[in-house]
C-alpha positions as CSV (number, residue, x, y, z in Angstrom):
1,M,-26.2,-6.1,12.3
2,A,-24.0,-7.7,9.6
3,E,-25.9,-9.6,6.9
4,H,-22.9,-11.4,5.4
5,D,-19.8,-13.2,6.7
6,L,-17.6,-11.4,4.1
7,V,-18.0,-8.6,1.7
8,I,-15.3,-7.6,-0.8
9,R,-16.0,-4.1,-1.9
10,A,-15.4,-2.1,-5.1
11,G,-13.1,-4.6,-6.8
12,T,-12.7,-5.1,-10.6
13,V,-14.6,-8.4,-10.9
14,V,-13.3,-10.9,-13.4
15,D,-15.9,-13.6,-12.8
16,G,-14.5,-16.6,-14.6
17,T,-17.0,-16.8,-17.4
18,G,-15.0,-14.8,-19.8
19,A,-17.3,-11.8,-19.4
20,P,-15.7,-8.3,-19.5
21,R,-14.4,-7.0,-16.1
22,R,-16.7,-4.8,-14.1
23,T,-16.7,-3.0,-10.8
24,A,-18.7,-4.9,-8.2
25,D,-19.0,-6.1,-4.7
26,V,-18.9,-9.8,-3.7
27,A,-20.8,-11.0,-0.7
28,V,-20.1,-14.4,1.0
29,Q,-22.2,-16.4,3.4
30,G,-20.5,-19.5,4.8
31,A,-18.7,-21.3,2.0
32,R,-20.9,-19.8,-0.8
33,I,-21.1,-16.6,-2.8
34,V,-24.5,-15.0,-2.2
35,E,-24.4,-11.8,-4.2
36,V,-22.3,-10.1,-6.9
37,G,-23.1,-6.5,-7.7
38,R,-23.9,-3.6,-5.5
39,V,-24.1,-5.2,-2.1
40,A,-26.1,-3.1,0.4
41,G,-25.7,-5.4,3.4
42,R,-22.7,-5.2,5.6
43,G,-20.2,-8.0,6.2
44,R,-18.8,-9.2,9.5
45,R,-15.5,-8.8,7.6
46,E,-15.0,-6.4,4.7
47,I,-12.1,-6.1,2.3
48,D,-11.5,-3.0,0.3
49,A,-10.6,-4.2,-3.2
50,D,-10.6,-0.8,-4.9
51,G,-7.8,-1.0,-7.6
52,A,-7.5,-4.7,-7.4
53,V,-8.9,-7.6,-9.5
54,V,-11.4,-10.0,-7.8
55,A,-11.2,-13.4,-9.5
56,P,-12.3,-17.0,-8.7
57,G,-9.8,-19.3,-7.0
58,F,-7.7,-21.2,-9.6
59,V,-8.2,-24.9,-10.1
60,D,-5.0,-26.8,-10.8
61,I,-5.9,-30.1,-12.3
62,H,-2.4,-31.6,-12.7
63,T,-0.5,-31.9,-9.4
64,H,1.3,-34.6,-7.4
65,Y,0.6,-33.7,-3.8
66,D,-0.3,-37.4,-3.2
67,G,2.4,-37.8,-0.5
68,Q,2.6,-34.2,0.8
69,A,-1.1,-34.0,1.4
70,T,-0.9,-36.9,3.9
71,W,1.7,-35.2,6.1
72,E,1.3,-31.4,5.4
73,E,-1.6,-29.0,5.8
74,R,-0.2,-26.4,3.4
75,L,0.0,-27.4,-0.2
76,Q,2.7,-24.8,-1.1
77,P,3.8,-23.6,-3.5
78,S,0.5,-23.9,-5.3
79,S,-1.5,-22.1,-2.5
80,W,0.9,-19.1,-2.9
81,H,-0.3,-18.7,-6.5
82,G,-4.1,-18.2,-6.1
83,V,-4.8,-21.9,-6.4
84,T,-7.7,-23.0,-4.2
85,T,-8.3,-26.5,-5.5
86,V,-5.7,-29.1,-6.6
87,V,-6.2,-32.4,-8.4
88,M,-3.6,-35.0,-7.8
89,G,-2.9,-38.6,-8.8
90,N,-1.9,-37.7,-12.3
91,C,0.4,-39.6,-14.7
92,G,-0.6,-43.0,-13.3
93,V,1.5,-42.7,-10.2
94,G,0.3,-42.6,-6.6
95,F,0.2,-44.6,-3.3
96,A,-3.1,-46.5,-3.4
97,P,-4.2,-49.2,-3.7
98,V,-1.3,-50.9,-2.1
99,V,-0.3,-53.9,0.0
100,P,2.6,-53.6,2.5
101,G,4.9,-55.6,0.2
102,H,4.5,-53.2,-2.6
103,R,5.0,-49.9,-0.7
104,D,8.7,-49.6,-1.7
105,R,7.9,-50.2,-5.3
106,L,5.4,-47.3,-5.4
107,I,7.9,-45.0,-3.7
108,E,10.5,-45.9,-6.3
109,L,8.1,-45.1,-9.0
110,M,7.2,-41.7,-7.5
111,E,10.8,-40.9,-6.8
112,G,11.8,-41.7,-10.4
113,V,8.8,-40.4,-12.3
114,E,8.2,-37.3,-10.2
115,D,11.6,-36.6,-8.6
116,I,10.3,-36.6,-5.0
117,P,13.0,-37.8,-2.6
118,G,12.5,-41.4,-1.6
119,S,13.8,-40.6,1.9
120,A,11.0,-38.0,2.4
121,L,8.4,-40.5,1.2
122,H,9.7,-43.3,3.4
123,E,9.6,-41.0,6.5
124,G,6.5,-39.0,5.6
125,L,4.0,-41.6,4.4
126,S,2.0,-43.1,7.3
127,W,0.6,-46.0,5.1
128,E,-2.6,-46.1,7.2
129,W,-4.4,-47.3,4.1
130,Q,-4.3,-50.2,1.6
131,S,-7.4,-49.6,-0.6
132,F,-8.0,-46.4,-2.4
133,P,-11.2,-45.7,-0.4
134,E,-9.0,-46.0,2.7
135,Y,-6.5,-43.6,1.2
136,L,-9.3,-41.0,0.6
137,T,-10.3,-41.4,4.2
138,A,-6.7,-40.7,5.4
139,L,-6.6,-37.5,3.2
140,E,-9.9,-36.5,4.7
141,R,-8.6,-36.5,8.3
142,R,-6.2,-33.6,7.7
143,P,-7.5,-30.1,6.9
144,H,-5.6,-28.1,4.2
145,D,-5.2,-24.6,2.9
146,V,-6.8,-25.7,-0.4
147,D,-9.4,-28.2,-1.5
148,L,-7.9,-31.4,-2.9
149,A,-9.2,-34.2,-5.1
150,A,-7.6,-37.4,-6.0
151,Q,-7.5,-39.8,-9.0
152,V,-6.7,-43.5,-9.0
153,P,-3.3,-44.2,-10.7
154,H,-2.8,-47.0,-13.2
155,A,0.7,-48.0,-12.0
156,A,-0.5,-48.6,-8.5
157,L,-3.4,-50.7,-9.8
158,R,-1.0,-52.8,-12.0
159,V,1.5,-53.4,-9.2
160,H,-1.4,-54.3,-6.8
161,A,-2.9,-56.8,-9.3
162,M,0.3,-58.2,-10.8
163,G,3.2,-57.6,-8.4
164,E,6.6,-57.7,-10.1
165,R,5.1,-58.9,-13.3
166,A,3.7,-55.3,-13.7
167,V,7.2,-53.9,-13.4
168,A,8.5,-56.4,-16.0
169,H,5.8,-55.1,-18.4
170,A,4.1,-58.5,-18.7
171,A,0.7,-58.7,-20.3
172,A,-2.1,-58.8,-17.7
173,T,-4.2,-61.9,-17.6
174,P,-8.0,-61.5,-18.0
175,E,-8.4,-62.0,-14.3
176,E,-5.8,-59.3,-13.5
177,I,-7.5,-56.9,-15.9
178,A,-10.8,-57.6,-14.2
179,L,-9.3,-56.9,-10.8
180,M,-7.8,-53.6,-11.9
181,A,-11.1,-52.6,-13.5
182,R,-13.0,-53.5,-10.3
183,L,-10.6,-51.5,-8.1
184,A,-10.7,-48.5,-10.4
185,K,-14.5,-48.6,-10.3
186,E,-14.4,-48.9,-6.5
187,A,-12.1,-45.9,-6.2
188,V,-14.4,-43.7,-8.3
189,Q,-17.5,-44.8,-6.4
190,A,-15.6,-43.8,-3.2
191,G,-14.9,-40.3,-4.5
192,A,-11.9,-40.5,-6.8
193,L,-12.3,-37.9,-9.6
194,G,-11.1,-40.5,-12.2
195,F,-8.4,-42.7,-13.5
196,T,-4.9,-41.7,-14.8
197,T,-2.2,-43.5,-16.8
198,S,1.1,-42.8,-18.5
199,R,2.4,-43.8,-21.9
200,T,5.6,-41.8,-22.1
201,L,9.2,-42.9,-22.2
202,N,10.1,-40.0,-19.8
203,H,8.4,-41.8,-16.9
204,K,10.8,-44.2,-15.2
205,S,11.4,-45.5,-11.7
206,I,14.4,-44.5,-9.7
207,D,16.1,-47.6,-11.1
208,G,15.5,-46.6,-14.7
209,E,12.6,-48.9,-15.3
210,L,9.8,-47.7,-17.5
211,I,6.6,-47.0,-15.6
212,P,4.5,-50.2,-15.6
213,S,1.7,-48.6,-17.6
214,Y,3.9,-47.6,-20.5
215,D,3.1,-50.2,-23.1
216,V,-0.1,-51.9,-21.8
217,G,-2.5,-53.2,-24.3
218,A,-5.6,-51.3,-25.4
219,D,-7.8,-54.1,-24.0
220,E,-6.6,-53.4,-20.5
221,L,-7.2,-49.6,-20.8
222,T,-10.5,-50.1,-22.4
223,A,-11.7,-52.5,-19.7
224,I,-10.7,-50.1,-16.9
225,A,-12.4,-47.2,-18.8
226,T,-15.5,-49.3,-19.2
227,A,-15.7,-50.1,-15.5
228,I,-15.4,-46.4,-14.7
229,G,-18.1,-45.6,-17.2
230,E,-20.4,-47.9,-15.3
231,T,-20.3,-45.5,-12.4
232,G,-21.7,-42.7,-14.6
233,T,-19.0,-40.4,-13.4
234,G,-15.3,-39.9,-13.4
235,V,-12.7,-38.6,-15.9
236,L,-9.7,-40.2,-17.6
237,Q,-6.2,-38.6,-17.8
238,L,-3.3,-39.8,-19.9
239,V,0.3,-38.7,-20.6
240,S,1.6,-39.5,-24.1
241,D,4.6,-38.9,-26.3
242,F,2.3,-39.1,-29.4
243,P,4.9,-41.1,-31.4
244,D,2.0,-41.8,-33.9
245,P,-0.7,-39.2,-33.2
246,A,-3.3,-40.9,-35.3
247,A,-2.8,-44.3,-33.7
248,E,-2.7,-42.7,-30.2
249,F,-6.0,-40.9,-30.9
250,G,-7.5,-44.2,-32.0
251,L,-6.8,-45.5,-28.4
252,L,-8.2,-42.3,-26.8
253,R,-11.4,-42.6,-28.9
254,R,-11.7,-46.2,-27.9
255,M,-11.4,-45.4,-24.2
256,V,-13.9,-42.6,-24.5
257,R,-16.4,-44.7,-26.5
258,A,-16.1,-47.5,-23.9
259,S,-16.6,-45.3,-20.9
260,G,-18.6,-42.3,-22.1
261,R,-16.4,-40.3,-19.8
262,P,-14.3,-37.2,-20.6
263,L,-10.6,-37.6,-21.2
264,S,-7.7,-35.2,-21.1
265,V,-4.2,-35.8,-22.5
266,S,-1.0,-33.9,-22.1
267,L,0.3,-31.9,-25.0
268,V,3.5,-30.0,-25.5
269,Q,5.6,-28.8,-28.5
270,F,8.0,-31.7,-28.9
271,P,11.6,-30.5,-29.4
272,L,12.4,-33.3,-31.9
273,A,9.1,-32.9,-33.8
274,P,8.2,-29.2,-33.4
275,Q,5.1,-29.4,-35.6
276,R,3.6,-32.5,-34.1
277,H,1.5,-30.6,-31.5
278,R,-0.4,-29.1,-34.5
279,E,-1.3,-32.5,-35.8
280,V,-2.6,-33.3,-32.3
281,L,-4.7,-30.1,-32.2
282,D,-6.2,-31.1,-35.6
283,L,-7.1,-34.5,-34.2
284,L,-8.7,-32.8,-31.2
285,E,-10.9,-30.8,-33.6
286,A,-11.9,-34.0,-35.4
287,A,-12.6,-35.8,-32.2
288,H,-14.9,-33.0,-31.0
289,A,-17.1,-33.6,-34.1
290,D,-18.2,-36.7,-32.2
291,G,-18.7,-34.9,-28.9
292,P,-16.7,-32.7,-26.6
293,L,-15.1,-35.5,-24.6
294,I,-11.4,-35.2,-25.4
295,R,-9.3,-32.2,-24.5
296,A,-5.6,-31.5,-24.0
297,Q,-3.8,-30.1,-21.0
298,V,-1.1,-27.6,-22.0
299,A,1.6,-25.8,-20.0
300,A,1.9,-22.0,-19.6
301,R,5.6,-21.8,-20.5
302,P,8.6,-24.0,-21.5
303,V,8.7,-27.4,-20.0
304,G,12.2,-27.0,-18.6
305,M,14.5,-27.9,-15.7
306,L,16.4,-25.9,-13.1
307,L,20.1,-27.0,-12.8
308,G,22.4,-26.2,-10.0
309,L,24.5,-27.6,-7.1
310,Q,21.4,-27.8,-4.9
311,N,19.4,-29.5,-7.7
312,T,19.0,-33.0,-9.1
313,L,20.8,-32.1,-12.3
314,H,23.7,-29.9,-13.4
315,P,26.4,-30.0,-16.1
316,F,29.1,-31.5,-13.8
317,L,27.3,-34.6,-12.5
318,T,29.4,-36.9,-14.7
319,N,32.7,-35.0,-14.1
320,P,35.1,-37.4,-12.3
321,V,36.8,-34.6,-10.4
322,W,33.6,-32.9,-9.3
323,R,32.3,-36.3,-8.1
324,R,34.9,-36.2,-5.4
325,L,33.0,-33.2,-4.0
326,A,29.5,-34.8,-4.3
327,D,29.2,-35.7,-0.6
328,L,29.7,-32.0,0.5
329,T,26.8,-29.6,1.0
330,P,26.1,-27.4,-2.0
331,A,27.7,-24.5,-0.1
332,G,30.8,-26.7,0.6
333,Q,31.0,-27.7,-3.1
334,A,30.8,-24.1,-4.2
335,A,33.5,-23.0,-1.8
336,R,35.9,-25.7,-3.1
337,M,34.9,-25.0,-6.7
338,A,35.8,-21.4,-6.2
339,E,39.4,-22.4,-5.6
340,P,41.4,-21.7,-8.8
341,A,43.2,-25.0,-8.7
342,V,40.0,-27.0,-8.2
343,K,38.3,-25.0,-10.9
344,R,41.1,-25.7,-13.4
345,E,41.1,-29.4,-12.5
346,I,37.3,-29.8,-12.9
347,L,37.2,-27.9,-16.2
348,A,40.0,-30.0,-17.6
349,A,38.2,-33.2,-16.6
350,Q,34.8,-32.1,-18.1
351,T,33.3,-34.6,-20.5
352,R,30.1,-34.8,-22.6
353,E,29.0,-37.9,-20.8
354,K,25.2,-38.0,-20.1
355,D,23.5,-39.0,-16.9
356,R,21.1,-41.4,-18.5
357,N,19.6,-42.6,-15.2
358,R,17.9,-39.3,-14.5
359,L,15.0,-37.6,-16.3
360,G,16.6,-34.8,-18.3
361,G,20.1,-36.2,-17.8
362,N,20.7,-36.3,-21.6
363,L,20.4,-32.5,-21.7
364,I,22.9,-31.4,-19.1
365,H,25.5,-30.2,-21.6
366,K,23.0,-28.4,-24.0
367,F,24.4,-24.9,-23.2
368,E,22.5,-23.4,-26.2
369,L,19.3,-24.3,-24.3
370,M,20.4,-23.0,-20.9
371,Y,19.9,-19.6,-19.4
372,E,20.8,-17.9,-16.2
373,L,17.8,-18.1,-13.7
374,T,17.3,-14.5,-12.9
375,D,15.1,-12.7,-10.3
376,P,12.4,-12.3,-11.6
377,P,12.8,-15.3,-13.9
378,N,12.5,-14.8,-17.6
379,Y,10.5,-17.7,-19.0
380,E,10.7,-16.5,-22.6
381,P,14.4,-15.6,-23.0
382,P,16.0,-14.8,-26.3
383,A,18.7,-17.0,-27.8
384,S,21.2,-14.2,-27.3
385,D,20.8,-14.7,-23.6
386,S,21.7,-18.4,-23.6
387,I,24.8,-19.6,-21.8
388,A,26.4,-20.5,-25.1
389,A,25.8,-17.1,-26.6
390,R,26.9,-15.2,-23.5
391,A,30.0,-17.3,-23.2
392,A,30.9,-16.6,-26.8
393,R,30.6,-12.9,-26.2
394,A,32.8,-13.2,-23.1
395,G,35.4,-15.2,-24.9
396,I,35.2,-18.3,-22.6
397,S,33.8,-21.7,-22.9
398,P,30.1,-22.3,-22.0
399,V,31.2,-24.9,-19.4
400,E,33.2,-22.2,-17.6
401,F,30.5,-19.7,-17.9
402,A,27.9,-22.1,-16.4
403,Y,30.4,-23.1,-13.7
404,D,30.8,-19.5,-12.5
405,L,27.0,-19.0,-12.4
406,M,26.4,-22.1,-10.4
407,I,28.9,-21.4,-7.6
408,A,27.5,-17.9,-7.1
409,D,25.6,-17.1,-3.9
410,S,27.2,-20.0,-2.0
411,G,26.1,-22.6,-4.6
412,R,22.5,-21.3,-4.9
413,G,23.0,-20.2,-8.5
414,M,20.8,-22.0,-11.0
415,L,20.5,-22.4,-14.7
416,Y,17.2,-22.6,-16.6
417,L,17.2,-25.4,-19.2
418,T,14.4,-25.1,-21.8
419,S,13.2,-28.3,-23.4
420,A,9.6,-28.9,-24.7
421,N,7.6,-25.9,-25.8
422,Y,10.6,-23.9,-26.9
423,A,11.8,-25.4,-30.2
424,D,11.3,-22.0,-31.9
425,G,13.1,-20.0,-29.2
426,N,9.9,-18.4,-28.2
427,L,6.4,-19.3,-26.8
428,D,4.4,-18.9,-30.0
429,A,3.6,-22.6,-30.0
430,V,2.4,-22.3,-26.4
431,Q,0.2,-19.3,-27.3
432,E,-1.3,-21.4,-30.1
433,M,-2.1,-24.3,-27.7
434,L,-3.4,-22.1,-24.9
435,A,-5.7,-20.3,-27.3
436,H,-7.2,-23.6,-28.8
437,P,-10.8,-24.1,-27.8
438,H,-10.2,-27.8,-26.8
439,T,-7.4,-27.3,-24.4
440,V,-7.1,-26.2,-20.8
441,P,-4.1,-25.1,-18.7
442,G,-2.4,-27.9,-16.8
443,L,0.8,-29.8,-16.3
444,S,2.1,-27.7,-13.4
445,D,3.2,-30.9,-11.5
446,G,2.8,-29.0,-8.2
447,G,4.4,-31.1,-5.5
448,A,6.6,-33.0,-7.9
449,H,10.0,-32.7,-9.6
450,V,11.1,-30.9,-6.4
451,G,14.8,-30.9,-7.4
452,T,14.4,-29.9,-11.0
453,I,11.1,-28.1,-11.7
454,C,9.0,-25.4,-10.0
455,D,6.0,-25.0,-12.3
456,A,3.3,-24.7,-9.6
457,S,3.6,-21.0,-10.4
458,F,2.0,-21.6,-13.8
459,P,-1.2,-19.7,-12.7
460,T,0.9,-16.6,-12.0
461,T,2.8,-16.9,-15.3
462,L,-0.6,-17.0,-17.1
463,L,-1.5,-13.7,-15.4
464,V,1.8,-11.9,-15.5
465,H,3.4,-13.0,-18.8
466,W,0.4,-13.8,-20.9
467,T,-1.8,-10.8,-20.1
468,R,0.7,-8.1,-19.1
469,D,4.4,-8.5,-19.9
470,R,4.9,-10.5,-23.0
471,D,6.3,-8.8,-26.0
472,G,4.4,-11.0,-28.4
473,E,0.7,-11.8,-28.7
474,R,-1.1,-11.8,-25.4
475,F,-4.5,-12.8,-24.0
476,D,-7.1,-10.7,-22.2
477,L,-7.3,-11.1,-18.5
478,P,-10.9,-12.5,-18.5
479,F,-9.9,-15.2,-20.9
480,V,-7.0,-16.3,-18.8
481,V,-9.0,-16.3,-15.6
482,Q,-11.8,-18.3,-17.3
483,R,-9.3,-20.9,-18.5
484,Q,-7.7,-21.6,-15.2
485,A,-10.8,-21.3,-13.0
486,R,-14.1,-22.3,-14.6
487,D,-12.6,-24.3,-17.5
488,T,-10.2,-26.4,-15.5
489,A,-12.8,-27.0,-12.9
490,R,-15.4,-28.2,-15.4
491,A,-12.8,-30.4,-17.1
492,V,-12.7,-32.6,-14.0
493,G,-16.4,-32.3,-13.1
494,L,-16.1,-29.7,-10.3
495,R,-18.8,-27.5,-11.6
496,D,-19.5,-25.8,-8.3
497,R,-16.4,-23.5,-8.4
498,G,-14.4,-21.3,-10.8
499,V,-17.1,-18.7,-11.2
500,L,-18.0,-15.6,-9.1
501,A,-21.8,-15.9,-9.1
502,P,-24.4,-16.7,-6.4
503,G,-24.4,-20.3,-5.3
504,Y,-20.9,-21.0,-6.3
505,R,-18.1,-21.9,-3.9
506,A,-16.6,-18.8,-2.2
507,D,-13.1,-19.6,-3.5
508,L,-11.6,-16.3,-4.7
509,N,-8.5,-14.1,-5.0
510,V,-8.0,-10.3,-4.6
511,I,-5.1,-9.5,-6.8
512,D,-2.9,-6.5,-7.4
513,V,-2.4,-7.3,-11.0
514,D,-0.1,-4.4,-11.7
515,G,2.0,-5.4,-8.7
516,L,2.0,-9.1,-9.5
517,R,5.6,-10.4,-9.6
518,L,7.2,-13.8,-9.6
519,H,10.3,-14.4,-7.5
520,R,13.2,-16.6,-8.5
521,P,12.6,-20.2,-7.3
522,E,14.6,-21.2,-4.3
523,M,15.5,-24.5,-2.7
524,R,14.2,-25.4,0.8
525,F,15.1,-28.5,2.8
526,D,11.8,-28.9,4.7
527,L,10.4,-32.2,3.5
528,P,10.4,-35.2,5.8
529,A,14.0,-36.5,6.5
530,G,15.3,-33.1,5.5
531,G,14.4,-33.6,1.9
532,R,14.8,-30.7,-0.6
533,R,12.2,-29.0,-2.7
534,L,12.0,-26.1,-5.0
535,V,9.5,-23.4,-4.0
536,Q,8.6,-20.1,-5.6
537,R,6.9,-17.0,-4.1
538,A,4.9,-14.3,-5.8
539,D,4.0,-10.7,-4.8
540,G,0.5,-9.3,-5.6
541,Y,-1.9,-11.8,-4.1
542,R,-3.5,-9.6,-1.5
543,H,-6.2,-12.0,-0.3
544,T,-6.9,-15.7,-1.1
545,V,-10.2,-17.1,0.2
546,V,-11.2,-20.8,0.3
547,A,-14.7,-21.8,1.3
548,G,-15.3,-18.3,2.5
549,Q,-12.3,-18.2,4.8
550,E,-9.2,-16.1,4.1
551,T,-6.2,-18.4,3.9
552,Y,-3.5,-16.0,2.7
553,R,-3.0,-12.3,3.2
554,D,-0.2,-10.7,1.1
555,G,1.2,-14.1,0.6
556,E,1.3,-15.1,4.3
557,P,-0.9,-17.7,5.9
558,T,-3.7,-16.5,8.2
559,G,-3.9,-19.8,10.0
560,A,-7.2,-20.9,8.5
561,L,-7.3,-24.3,7.0
562,P,-10.8,-24.7,5.4
563,G,-9.6,-27.0,2.5
564,R,-11.1,-30.4,2.4
565,L,-11.1,-33.5,0.3
566,V,-13.5,-33.3,-2.6
567,R,-15.2,-36.6,-3.2
568,G,-16.3,-37.0,-6.8
569,P,-17.9,-34.5,-9.2
570,Q,-19.8,-31.5,-7.8
571,P,-22.9,-30.1,-9.4
572,S,-23.2,-26.5,-10.7
573,P,-25.6,-24.2,-8.9
574,A,-26.2,-22.5,-12.2
575,E,-24.9,-22.3,-15.8
576,P,-23.9,-18.6,-16.3
């Protein structure tokens, strides 16, 4: 008789602790790993992993599936990339708490900050909740292909407590601050992993208004942090531009001291201040002298955007002649733009006007920062491959070169615009940030920026580019797996996953690392109301297992939906 539900045989185990890879079997009973080593007992199901890597499921701690998770079981594209747990509610935006009169305002914020179509949110959200605990209950009713955890967003708290005064960036009264603090505490007690806020100029509503949390006073943030600290659990997450790193770290330290809770903050190489990330890393070092409570979330590649006729942005958005075609489908636009007379007219009318109402709209003419999106995509392209450089070699303008690329494949052609993390024309700064002991991988924004970004594939980039394909300095595979499995899980208090050892969650991947390959992102129109979203597939994930059940085989769903809402932190069965 079979002794185990599942046994994975003879794989190269990379267990998530950073230990060297080794050949071993992994036995699973129910939702837990029960044995790693030479497993004598048979399994009801056995997987031959000879020649493949067996790794823990990846934990993505920075996603925005807050809406999608309420109407969709499959949290793709993240679940295509070995991710078995997602954490959402980041950047201070989300859909609870809420009263009926504020629903549209929260949709406008999510549409503007995270580029999720408002029409999809209006049609897809059921609004069967008002409080955050009720939102968690709604999430719990639907099974998923991954586990999911939620955080309570500051913007929603502010709008709930202050109404339109929050949008106007009014100072909260003591009573309003007390209400926000009480609701945040209530959310964490009900199972929210923590509290999130945003302090970046990049986060605006669809109407161009700065996110309500942008310039709030330290007293408000400290009061909320204090209330969360009273629960004895929860984490804090913050997005910042770091205009004054020392002053910003003063605020972070104040929030941590008030709460006693861990805090993570976003960090990139800023294009206009390309050395500032090093100052932040130094401040992280200094903060850790007081205790390991502050860490940074960093991205795996450039923080960039995809431009094209199907996308939110492209270089011709402000062109008065092109705008006559704006109501056509992308394929229809491409067909008309291919006509020589139309092409001449559009190119003659091209201006350098920016689209200031859209995130990234001030970059739509930066052809020296743009590259053709190839298949597979190159996320560390040389300057010689930029649209500007290739156009110069071809003897035509960059505008015309970009035009021809965009109308290719019936308007499916895309350009890759690099922004943050690429000031030096390479990923050396990213390597420095990923290697730092007080950072963790994050910022994938899975489920968001669906018309401009497809970074849910960060986990695959970490495996493919950073351990195998990069020409520059690379990382060892055990280090990368540890960082995006155990370390990300522990950063948010999920200490029961991210490691292949007895007692831990049976979330794991069987990966053909040599055959691992990212495909070019593509646009689909499958959100509610026909909304668009960028998705990206990968080859090489042979098996993905969540809670002991295989969810994907060779990238295709098996039909199993074992993923559930994770309420609050989870204890570790052991500390390997």
